[in-house]
C-alpha positions in Angstrom: -0.6 6.1 -13.0 1.2 3.5 -11.3 -0.7 1.2 -8.8 1.5 -0.7 -6.7 0.2 -3.9 -4.4 2.8 -5.1 -1.6 1.9 -8.8 -0.6 3.5 -10.2 2.5 2.0 -13.8 1.8 4.3 -16.7 2.5 2.7 -19.4 0.9 1.7 -20.5 -2.8 -1.2 -19.8 -3.6 -1.6 -17.5 -0.8 -4.9 -15.7 0.3 -3.0 -12.4 1.1 -1.7 -12.4 -2.7 -5.1 -13.1 -3.7 -6.5 -10.1 -1.6 -3.8 -8.2 -3.0 -5.0 -8.9 -6.9 -8.8 -8.5 -5.7 -8.0 -4.8 -4.5 -5.9 -4.2 -7.3 -8.4 -4.9 -9.8 -11.0 -2.8 -7.7 -8.7 0.4 -8.0 -7.8 -0.6 -11.3 -11.5 -0.4 -12.6 -12.8 2.7 -10.7 -9.9 4.6 -12.1 -10.4 3.4 -15.6 -14.2 4.1 -15.2 -13.0 7.6 -14.8 -10.7 7.6 -18.2 -7.1 7.0 -16.2 -4.6 4.7 -17.4 -2.9 2.5 -15.1 0.0 0.2 -14.7 -0.3 -2.4 -11.8 2.9 -3.8 -10.1 2.6 -6.5 -7.6 5.5 -7.0 -5.2 5.9 -10.4 -3.5 7.9 -10.0 -0.1 8.5 -13.7 0.1 10.6 -13.6 -3.1 12.6 -11.0 -1.3 13.0 -12.2 2.2 16.7 -13.1 2.1 17.5 -9.7 0.4 15.7 -7.7 3.3 17.5 -9.5 5.6 20.8 -8.9 4.0 19.9 -5.4 4.0 19.2 -5.1 7.6 22.6 -6.5 8.3 24.7 -4.9 5.9 22.8 -1.8 5.1 22.9 -1.8 1.6 19.9 -3.4 -0.6 20.6 -6.0 -3.3 19.6 -4.8 -6.6 16.3 -6.7 -6.7 15.3 -5.2 -3.5 16.4 -1.6 -4.3 14.3 -1.7 -7.4 11.3 -2.9 -5.5 11.8 -0.1 -3.1 12.0 2.4 -5.9 8.7 1.0 -7.4 6.8 1.4 -4.2 8.2 4.9 -3.5 7.5 6.1 -7.2 3.8 4.8 -7.2 0.8 6.7 -7.3 -1.0 5.1 -4.9 0.0 1.7 -2.8 -2.1 -1.3 -1.6 -0.5 -3.2 1.3 -1.6 -6.6 2.3 -0.1 -8.8 5.2 -1.2 -11.9 6.9 -1.7 -11.7 10.7 1.0 -13.4 13.0 0.8 -12.8 16.9 -2.0 -10.5 16.1 0.2 -7.9 14.3 1.5 -7.5 10.9 4.3 -10.0 9.9 7.9 -9.6 10.5 8.8 -9.6 6.9 6.2 -6.9 6.1 7.5 -4.8 8.9 11.3 -5.4 7.9 10.5 -4.4 4.3 8.9 -1.0 5.5 11.6 -0.4 8.0 13.8 -0.1 4.7 11.8 2.8 3.3 13.0 6.4 4.2 10.4 7.6 6.5 9.8 10.9 4.2 9.5 8.7 1.0 5.4 7.9 1.5 4.7 11.1 2.7 1.3 12.1 1.3 0.8 9.1 -0.7 -2.5 7.4 -0.8 -2.2 4.0 0.9 -4.9 1.2 1.3 -4.2 -1.2 4.0 -5.5 -4.6 4.2 -4.9 -8.1 6.3 -5.7 -11.5 6.1 -6.4 -14.1 9.0 -7.8 -17.2 10.0 -10.4 -15.7 12.2 -12.1 -12.6 12.1 -11.1 -12.0 16.0 -7.9 -10.3 14.6 -9.5 -7.8 12.3 -8.7 -5.0 14.7 -4.8 -5.4 13.5 -5.6 -2.9 10.9 -6.3 -0.2 13.5 -3.7 -0.9 16.1 -1.2 -1.9 14.0 -1.2 -1.0 10.3 -2.9 2.3 10.5 -0.6 3.8 13.1 2.7 2.3 11.0 1.6 4.4 7.6 0.4 7.4 9.8 4.1 7.5 11.1 5.4 7.3 7.5 2.8 10.2 7.0 1.1 8.7 4.3 -2.6 9.0 3.4 -4.4 6.0 4.3 -8.1 5.3 2.9 -10.8 5.4 5.5 -12.0 1.9 4.4 -9.4 -0.9 5.7 -10.0 -4.7 4.3 -9.8 -7.6 6.6 -10.3 -11.1 5.0 -10.9 -14.1 7.5 -11.1 -17.2 6.1 -14.9 -17.5 6.3 -15.1 -14.2 4.5 -14.3 -15.7 1.0 -17.3 -16.3 -0.8 -19.3 -14.3 1.7 -21.6 -11.7 0.6 -22.5 -10.5 3.8 -26.1 -9.9 5.1 -28.3 -7.3 6.1 -26.3 -6.2 9.0 -22.7 -6.8 7.8 -21.2 -6.0 4.4 -19.4 -8.8 2.9 -15.7 -8.7 1.5 -16.4 -7.6 -1.9 -18.4 -4.8 -0.8 -15.6 -3.5 1.4 -13.0 -4.3 -1.5 -14.9 -2.3 -3.9 -15.4 0.6 -1.5 -11.9 0.5 -0.5 -11.0 0.5 -4.0 -12.9 3.6 -5.0 -11.7 5.3 -2.1 -7.8 4.8 -3.0 -8.7 5.7 -6.7 -10.4 8.8 -5.7 -7.1 9.9 -3.8 -4.9 8.8 -6.3 -7.1 10.7 -9.2 -7.1 13.9 -6.9 -3.2 13.9 -6.2 -0.9 16.2 -8.1 1.0 14.2 -10.8 3.7 16.5 -9.8 3.4 15.5 -6.2 7.0 14.6 -5.6 8.8 16.5 -3.1 11.2 19.0 -4.6 15.0 18.9 -4.2 16.4 22.3 -2.3 17.7 23.7 -5.9 14.4 23.0 -7.7 12.3 24.6 -4.8 14.6 27.4 -4.4 14.4 28.4 -8.1 10.7 28.0 -7.8 10.7 30.6 -5.0 12.7 32.8 -7.0 10.7 32.7 -10.1 7.6 33.7 -7.8 9.5 37.0 -6.6 8.4 40.3 -8.1 10.5 43.2 -8.3 8.7 46.5 -8.5 
C-alpha cells in the first residue's frame, strides 16, 4: 500500500508537517498491525510553490510537480494537512488540488487535518476541507484532526479528547478504509471495461 501525506506548511520546522508525520505514523502502525506493508510518501507543497504557480499560468506542470500529482492520484490513501489562513485552507493547498483532475480522487480514502494558532478555527475542517474533498468525490474519514498551538503536548481531560487520541482514532479510520478498498480500485479505461463486459456475456 502507498500512503501519501500532503503538507502545506510554509515554515521550517512546521507544525503542519509535524502533524502530517504523526498522522502518517498512526496510519502506518494500524496497517502494519494487521499485516499490511506500507510505503509512506510526504509531499511538501512549499517546495512546489513556484511550479504550482507556473502550472496555473501555463497549463503545463513541471516534472517535479507532475510527479507529485501522480504520487497523490496513485496512492492507496491520502492525508492532507493545511495551516489555517483567513479562516480557511491556504491558497497553496487549494492551488495544488485545483491542478488534480476532479475524477482522479474519486473513492480514495482521505484524512483531513489542519493546524492553527487558536482552537476557534477548528471548524475550517467542516466548512472548507470536507466540502472540497466531497466535491472531488473522495471518501473522507469521519474523524478530522485540528491542532491548535495549545494542543501540542496536551492529553485532554475527562470531557475532551486530546490531540494524540484524535490522531490515533483518525489514523485507525483511514487504515480501515485503505484495507477495505480493493487493490485494483483504479478506474478502468473504456477498452478494458468493454473487454470485461464482453467476457461476462453468456451465449446460450
